[in-house]
C-alpha positions in Angstrom: 11.0 -4.7 -23.0 11.4 -8.1 -21.6 10.0 -11.2 -23.4 7.9 -12.1 -20.4 6.2 -10.4 -17.4 4.6 -11.7 -14.2 0.9 -11.0 -13.3 -0.3 -11.5 -9.7 -4.1 -11.6 -9.2 -5.4 -11.4 -5.6 -9.1 -11.9 -4.7 -9.7 -11.6 -0.9 -13.1 -12.6 0.4 -13.2 -9.5 2.7 -10.8 -6.9 4.2 -10.1 -5.7 0.7 -8.5 -2.4 1.9 -6.0 -4.2 4.1 -4.9 -6.4 1.2 -4.6 -3.3 -1.0 -2.5 -1.5 1.6 -0.2 -4.6 2.0 0.2 -5.1 -1.8 1.1 -1.4 -2.1 3.7 -1.8 0.6 5.2 -4.9 -1.1 5.6 -3.6 -4.7 6.5 -0.4 -6.4 4.5 -1.4 -9.5 1.1 0.0 -10.4 -1.9 -1.9 -9.0 -5.1 -2.4 -11.0 -8.4 -2.7 -9.1 -11.0 -4.6 -11.0 -14.3 -6.0 -9.7 -12.9 -7.0 -6.3 -9.6 -8.1 -7.7 -6.1 -6.7 -7.1 -3.8 -7.1 -10.0 0.0 -6.4 -10.0 2.2 -6.8 -13.0 6.0 -6.7 -13.2 9.0 -7.9 -15.2 10.3 -9.2 -11.8 9.1 -12.5 -10.4 6.1 -11.8 -8.0 5.9 -15.3 -6.4 7.5 -14.0 -3.2 4.8 -11.3 -2.9 2.1 -14.0 -3.6 3.6 -16.0 -0.7 3.5 -12.9 1.6 -0.2 -12.2 0.7 -1.1 -15.8 1.4 0.7 -15.8 4.8 -1.1 -12.5 5.7 -4.5 -14.1 4.7 -3.7 -17.2 6.9 -2.9 -15.0 9.9 -6.2 -13.1 9.5 -8.1 -16.3 8.8 -9.4 -14.8 5.6 -10.1 -16.7 2.4 -8.0 -15.3 -0.4 -7.5 -16.6 -3.9 -4.2 -15.8 -5.6 -2.7 -16.6 -9.0 0.8 -15.7 -10.2 1.4 -16.2 -13.9 4.4 -15.8 -16.3 2.9 -14.2 -19.4 4.4 -13.4 -22.8 4.8 -9.7 -23.0 2.3 -8.0 -25.3 2.8 -4.4 -24.1 0.8 -4.9 -20.9 1.4 -1.3 -19.9 -0.6 -0.1 -22.9 -3.3 -2.7 -22.2 -3.4 -1.5 -18.6 -3.8 2.1 -19.6 -6.7 1.2 -21.9 -8.4 -0.4 -18.9 -8.2 2.7 -16.7 -11.0 5.1 -17.6 -11.9 8.6 -16.6 -14.7 9.1 -14.0 -17.1 12.0 -13.4 -17.8 12.9 -9.8 -20.0 15.9 -9.2 -18.4 18.9 -10.8 -15.1 17.0 -11.2 -13.7 15.0 -14.0 -10.9 12.7 -12.9 -8.8 11.2 -15.7 -5.5 9.6 -16.4 -3.1 11.8 -18.4 -3.6 9.8 -21.6 -7.3 10.8 -21.7 -8.7 14.2 -22.8 -10.2 16.6 -20.3 -13.9 17.5 -20.2 -14.4 21.2 -20.8 -17.4 21.8 -18.6 -15.9 20.0 -15.5 -13.1 20.7 -13.0 -10.2 18.7 -14.4 -8.1 16.4 -12.1 -5.3 14.2 -13.6 -4.4 11.1 -11.6 -2.2 8.4 -13.1 -2.7 5.1 -11.2 0.4 4.4 -9.2 1.6 3.1 -5.8 -0.5 5.3 -3.6 -4.2 4.8 -3.1 -6.8 7.1 -4.8 -7.8 7.4 -8.4 -11.4 8.4 -8.1 -12.9 5.0 -8.9 -13.2 3.6 -5.4 -16.4 4.3 -3.5 -14.6 6.1 -0.6 -12.7 8.4 -2.9 -15.7 9.4 -5.1 -17.8 9.9 -2.0 -15.2 12.2 -0.4 -15.0 14.2 -3.7 -18.8 14.6 -3.7 -18.6 15.9 -0.1 -15.8 18.3 -1.0 -17.9 19.5 -4.0 -20.9 20.2 -1.7 -19.4 21.4 1.6 -15.9 22.9 0.9 -15.8 26.6 0.1 -13.2 28.7 -1.7 -10.3 30.1 0.5 -10.9 27.5 3.2 -7.8 26.2 5.0 -7.8 22.4 4.4 -5.9 19.5 5.8 -5.8 16.1 4.0 -4.9 13.4 6.5 -3.6 10.3 4.9 -3.4 12.0 1.5 -2.5 8.9 -0.5 -2.3 10.0 -4.2 -3.4 13.6 -3.2 -6.6 13.4 -5.2 -8.8 14.9 -2.4 -6.4 17.7 -1.5 -6.0 18.4 -5.3 -9.8 18.7 -5.5 -9.9 21.1 -2.6 -7.0 23.1 -4.2 -8.9 23.3 -7.5 -11.8 24.9 -5.6 -9.4 27.6 -4.4 -8.6 26.3 -1.0 -5.3 26.6 1.0 -4.2 23.0 1.4 -1.8 21.1 3.7 -1.1 17.4 3.4 0.2 14.6 5.6 0.6 10.9 5.4 2.5 8.3 7.5 3.9 6.9 4.3 6.7 9.0 2.7 5.9 7.4 -0.7 2.4 8.9 -0.6 3.8 12.3 0.2 6.1 12.1 -2.8 3.3 10.9 -5.1 1.0 13.7 -3.9 3.7 16.3 -4.6 4.1 14.9 -8.2 0.3 14.9 -8.7 0.1 18.5 -7.6 2.7 19.4 -10.2 0.8 17.4 -12.8 -2.4 19.4 -12.0 -0.6 22.8 -11.9 -1.8 23.5 -8.3 0.0 24.1 -5.0 -0.1 23.0 -1.4 1.4 24.9 1.5 2.8 22.5 4.1 3.4 18.7 4.1 4.7 16.3 6.7 5.2 12.6 7.3 2.8 11.8 10.1 -0.8 12.4 11.1 -3.2 15.0 12.4 -1.5 15.1 15.8 1.5 16.9 14.1 -0.6 19.8 12.9 0.5 23.2 14.2 -2.7 25.1 13.3 -6.4 24.6 13.0 -8.3 24.2 9.8 -11.7 25.1 8.3 -11.9 21.6 6.7 -10.2 18.3 7.7 -10.5 15.3 5.4 -9.5 11.8 6.4 -10.2 8.9 4.0 -8.4 6.1 5.9 -10.0 3.1 7.6 -12.5 2.8 10.5 -9.9 1.5 13.0 -7.5 4.4 12.4 -10.4 7.0 12.5 -11.4 5.6 15.9 -7.8 5.8 17.0 -7.1 9.4 15.9 -10.6 10.9 16.4 -9.4 13.4 19.1 -6.5 14.6 16.9 -8.9 15.2 13.9 -11.3 17.2 16.1 -8.4 19.1 17.8 -7.1 20.5 14.5 -10.6 21.6 13.3 -11.8 25.2 13.7 -15.1 25.8 15.5 -17.7 25.7 12.8 -15.3 23.7 10.6 -16.1 20.7 8.4 -14.8 17.2 9.0 -15.1 14.6 6.2 -14.2 11.0 7.2 -14.3 8.0 5.0 -12.9 4.5 4.5 -15.7 3.1 6.7 -17.4 -0.2 6.1 -21.1 -0.4 6.9 -20.5 -2.8 9.8 -18.1 -0.2 11.5 -20.4 2.8 11.1 -21.9 2.9 14.6 -18.4 2.6 16.2 -17.1 5.6 14.2 -20.3 7.6 14.8 -19.9 7.1 18.5 -16.4 8.6 18.5 -17.7 11.7 16.8 -21.0 12.1 18.6 -20.0 15.5 20.0 -20.0 16.9 16.4 -23.0 17.7 14.3 -23.8 15.2 11.6 -24.4 16.9 8.3 -24.6 14.0 5.8 -23.9 10.3 5.5 -23.1 9.1 2.0 -23.5 5.4 1.3 -21.9 3.7 -1.7 -22.3 0.0 -1.8 -20.8 -1.2 1.5 -18.7 2.0 2.1 -19.7 5.1 4.1 -18.5 8.7 4.1 -19.6 11.0 6.9 -19.6 14.8 7.0 -19.6 16.6 10.4 -19.4 20.2 11.5 -17.8 21.2 14.8 
């Protein structure tokens, strides 16, 4: 273990998800999310990443506070693990591998890593609530933009037949590892999006961002069976009407609000 490590703290005033995606693309280290902060730690110097984040903020004209510190190493990995807690969402109990499972809940193990989705963010927990309520055993499910795989793992734990896709090959790799960690299986995977699907599904899940949902709305609907369930998330309150307008030909079953984030459940 090195004598020192670097800690980069990022606090964007808004567009949090975009900064999270950029930071995930710039570093292979685990990212901690804490009260609106993004924190990356590494034994390698992170000042070049801080520079990239600040340039990104300037181009978007977004206020963003950053701080990069060189800190004496006191086993920050252990300290980080202590800060990541299990979360209970509906009938699911989502935990890192170093915490014990809860016997009366459906167990999901997700160790925080490069790809997005550990159950703590409002969009992830809302999607899991929707899966818990609307997804039935033996359904054919497609997870679009699978991230860490937490949503497709939840569906698989309910006895569904799951396919996964993501435009980022790192997310596909992480999802495959998380499926192994949870002793469940998926059927097909591909690097890409819903437009690459070769069949129709009973359930399609897309926890992405509003702009992408608007862009691929036809693809999401095209790969959904008649009577099927569509769960979309990653939507800020201010973009809700724009997303709803693109899916107005579907039946709206439920809208889940958590702070400024929205998840919508439709049926075709």
